[in-house]
Legacy VTK file of the C-alpha trace (Angstrom):
# vtk DataFile Version 3.0
C-alpha trace
ASCII
DATASET POLYDATA
POINTS 209 float
34.967 46.401 -2.345
31.514 47.421 -2.084
28.858 45.084 -1.318
27.341 44.899 -4.828
30.833 43.997 -6.355
31.344 41.161 -3.785
28.037 39.971 -4.609
28.700 40.185 -8.508
31.950 38.283 -7.930
30.359 35.459 -5.990
27.645 35.243 -8.471
29.788 35.225 -11.667
31.841 32.511 -10.062
28.642 30.585 -9.418
27.956 30.902 -12.986
31.501 29.844 -14.326
31.758 25.881 -15.142
33.843 24.065 -12.804
36.189 21.408 -14.274
36.326 18.336 -11.872
38.648 15.200 -12.184
37.188 11.992 -13.788
36.931 10.689 -10.209
33.532 12.571 -9.863
32.228 10.819 -12.635
32.857 7.267 -10.736
30.653 8.461 -8.084
27.714 7.332 -10.190
28.888 3.835 -10.602
29.625 3.095 -6.700
28.127 0.230 -4.793
28.405 -1.045 -1.467
30.027 0.946 1.394
30.876 3.571 -1.176
27.320 3.855 -2.355
25.903 4.167 1.139
28.538 6.882 1.850
27.825 8.901 -1.199
23.960 8.763 -0.329
24.683 9.778 3.215
26.548 12.792 2.251
24.013 13.818 -0.205
21.690 14.026 2.617
23.917 15.864 4.865
24.766 18.414 2.394
21.220 19.003 1.353
20.121 18.896 4.928
22.665 22.147 5.292
20.872 24.226 2.606
17.298 23.131 4.118
18.024 24.303 7.665
19.916 27.275 6.533
16.650 28.115 4.006
14.786 27.438 7.229
16.397 30.080 9.459
16.282 32.678 6.689
12.531 32.325 6.036
12.061 32.435 9.817
14.208 35.293 10.637
12.895 37.524 7.649
9.247 36.652 8.928
9.933 37.503 12.688
9.537 34.140 14.136
12.301 33.816 16.517
11.474 30.481 17.856
11.206 28.893 14.358
14.373 30.604 13.564
16.218 29.248 16.806
14.936 25.556 16.089
16.326 26.021 12.610
19.907 27.588 13.806
19.895 24.353 15.950
19.364 22.310 13.092
22.203 23.973 11.255
24.641 23.048 14.012
23.500 19.786 14.563
23.604 19.071 10.463
27.418 20.765 10.618
28.341 18.336 13.178
27.008 15.287 11.437
29.142 16.600 8.556
32.158 16.932 10.698
31.849 13.698 12.334
31.445 11.597 9.098
35.052 12.010 8.515
36.099 11.190 11.869
36.545 7.435 10.841
38.840 8.262 8.328
40.857 11.348 9.203
40.351 11.102 13.143
38.356 13.229 15.824
40.794 16.188 15.520
40.396 16.745 11.889
36.274 16.363 12.398
36.761 18.801 15.076
38.719 21.283 12.833
36.244 20.610 10.075
33.362 21.619 12.252
35.154 24.838 13.465
35.000 25.810 9.749
31.890 24.889 9.022
31.099 27.006 11.886
32.609 29.882 10.534
30.418 29.433 7.108
27.483 29.485 9.337
28.483 32.351 11.276
28.828 34.460 7.935
25.490 33.378 6.448
23.865 34.105 9.608
25.290 37.462 9.867
24.435 38.151 6.224
20.904 37.322 6.778
20.366 39.236 9.939
22.325 42.286 8.070
19.785 42.274 5.409
16.955 42.164 7.638
18.395 45.311 9.598
19.126 46.844 6.177
23.253 47.112 7.575
25.172 47.401 4.284
28.415 47.485 6.276
27.550 44.382 7.928
26.686 42.770 4.797
29.833 43.311 3.021
31.687 42.045 6.256
29.540 38.857 6.013
30.411 38.251 2.488
34.097 38.868 3.076
33.933 36.063 5.781
32.354 34.077 3.596
34.813 34.178 1.007
37.478 33.893 3.286
35.803 30.832 5.015
35.703 29.206 1.627
39.388 29.553 1.039
40.004 27.923 4.568
37.775 24.963 4.014
39.279 24.486 0.547
42.633 24.445 2.113
41.577 21.772 4.783
39.914 19.432 2.499
42.953 19.605 0.052
45.368 19.359 2.599
43.707 16.141 3.747
42.751 14.513 0.717
45.236 14.618 -2.645
42.300 14.002 -4.943
40.235 17.037 -4.166
42.024 19.897 -6.019
42.018 23.174 -4.249
41.068 25.516 -6.957
38.122 23.754 -7.819
36.934 23.518 -4.339
37.551 27.215 -3.646
35.315 27.684 -7.082
32.613 25.353 -5.911
32.335 26.741 -2.484
32.428 30.464 -3.259
29.944 29.330 -5.596
27.890 27.684 -2.533
28.346 31.063 -0.919
26.817 33.063 -3.821
23.690 30.864 -3.620
23.332 31.841 -0.032
23.712 35.380 -0.533
21.184 35.343 -3.974
18.603 33.222 -1.814
18.736 35.444 1.243
18.460 38.815 -1.116
15.598 37.222 -3.252
13.600 35.927 -0.042
13.987 39.840 1.367
12.545 41.232 -1.942
9.848 38.557 -2.066
11.398 37.007 -5.313
9.571 33.851 -4.630
10.141 32.732 -8.231
13.677 33.526 -8.221
14.408 32.110 -4.952
12.813 28.851 -6.330
15.328 28.777 -9.064
18.155 29.208 -6.660
16.963 26.595 -4.367
17.000 24.272 -7.258
20.613 25.138 -8.500
21.562 24.887 -4.597
20.343 21.588 -4.473
21.857 20.254 -7.621
25.549 22.040 -6.187
25.249 19.865 -3.204
24.815 16.970 -4.609
28.119 17.391 -6.908
29.838 18.238 -3.678
28.626 15.183 -2.035
29.560 12.992 -4.889
32.834 14.772 -5.174
33.929 14.320 -1.709
32.999 10.930 -1.916
34.768 10.077 -4.732
37.903 11.403 -3.448
37.360 9.472 -0.210
36.849 6.154 -1.986
40.204 6.945 -3.918
42.174 7.687 -1.006
40.991 4.865 0.924
40.362 1.924 -1.309
40.777 -0.856 1.269
38.109 1.017 3.444
35.375 0.849 0.432
LINES 1 210
209 0 1 2 3 4 5 6 7 8 9 10 11 12 13 14 15 16 17 18 19 20 21 22 23 24 25 26 27 28 29 30 31 32 33 34 35 36 37 38 39 40 41 42 43 44 45 46 47 48 49 50 51 52 53 54 55 56 57 58 59 60 61 62 63 64 65 66 67 68 69 70 71 72 73 74 75 76 77 78 79 80 81 82 83 84 85 86 87 88 89 90 91 92 93 94 95 96 97 98 99 100 101 102 103 104 105 106 107 108 109 110 111 112 113 114 115 116 117 118 119 120 121 122 123 124 125 126 127 128 129 130 131 132 133 134 135 136 137 138 139 140 141 142 143 144 145 146 147 148 149 150 151 152 153 154 155 156 157 158 159 160 161 162 163 164 165 166 167 168 169 170 171 172 173 174 175 176 177 178 179 180 181 182 183 184 185 186 187 188 189 190 191 192 193 194 195 196 197 198 199 200 201 202 203 204 205 206 207 208
């Protein structure tokens, strides 16, 4: 499939409404450790898009030192996200999630680099990798928690990938107004993802929360 068709597919997924279980709504009514977990997850997932955006901007602006620092931030954040599940699922599960998150970052970084190099083939490969990785992360999360529906996770994670692709393309074209809209959508999307994960954890481990 050509790159434009792949990007269009991701963006169409991004625009589709996703049906979430009632447990997502419960995330707004949590207190105590559940609320603390929810807020911590929100911070972690928003930091993910913050550091990725910093990398893309530095990369496209020809600032390699800033790009390296941002890439380090992405990795540190991914480690923190993965380790956040260790108390509930164990360190091996956290290590597995980190590998999956590394695959996500690798595909996004490749798309950013390929866009800068105007390498259409590499861009297509990156989108393919991003799409496959979304499925792999959804498999992992749904397998770990019965309250996380795989189909909904796939849709959400593919939409997240679509946000990255759209943002990189907009920044490359100096479409800063369009990128500002995408950033707002990305942030809102991350909050929903964090709330969804937290609500599922609370339901799966009621004695912990």
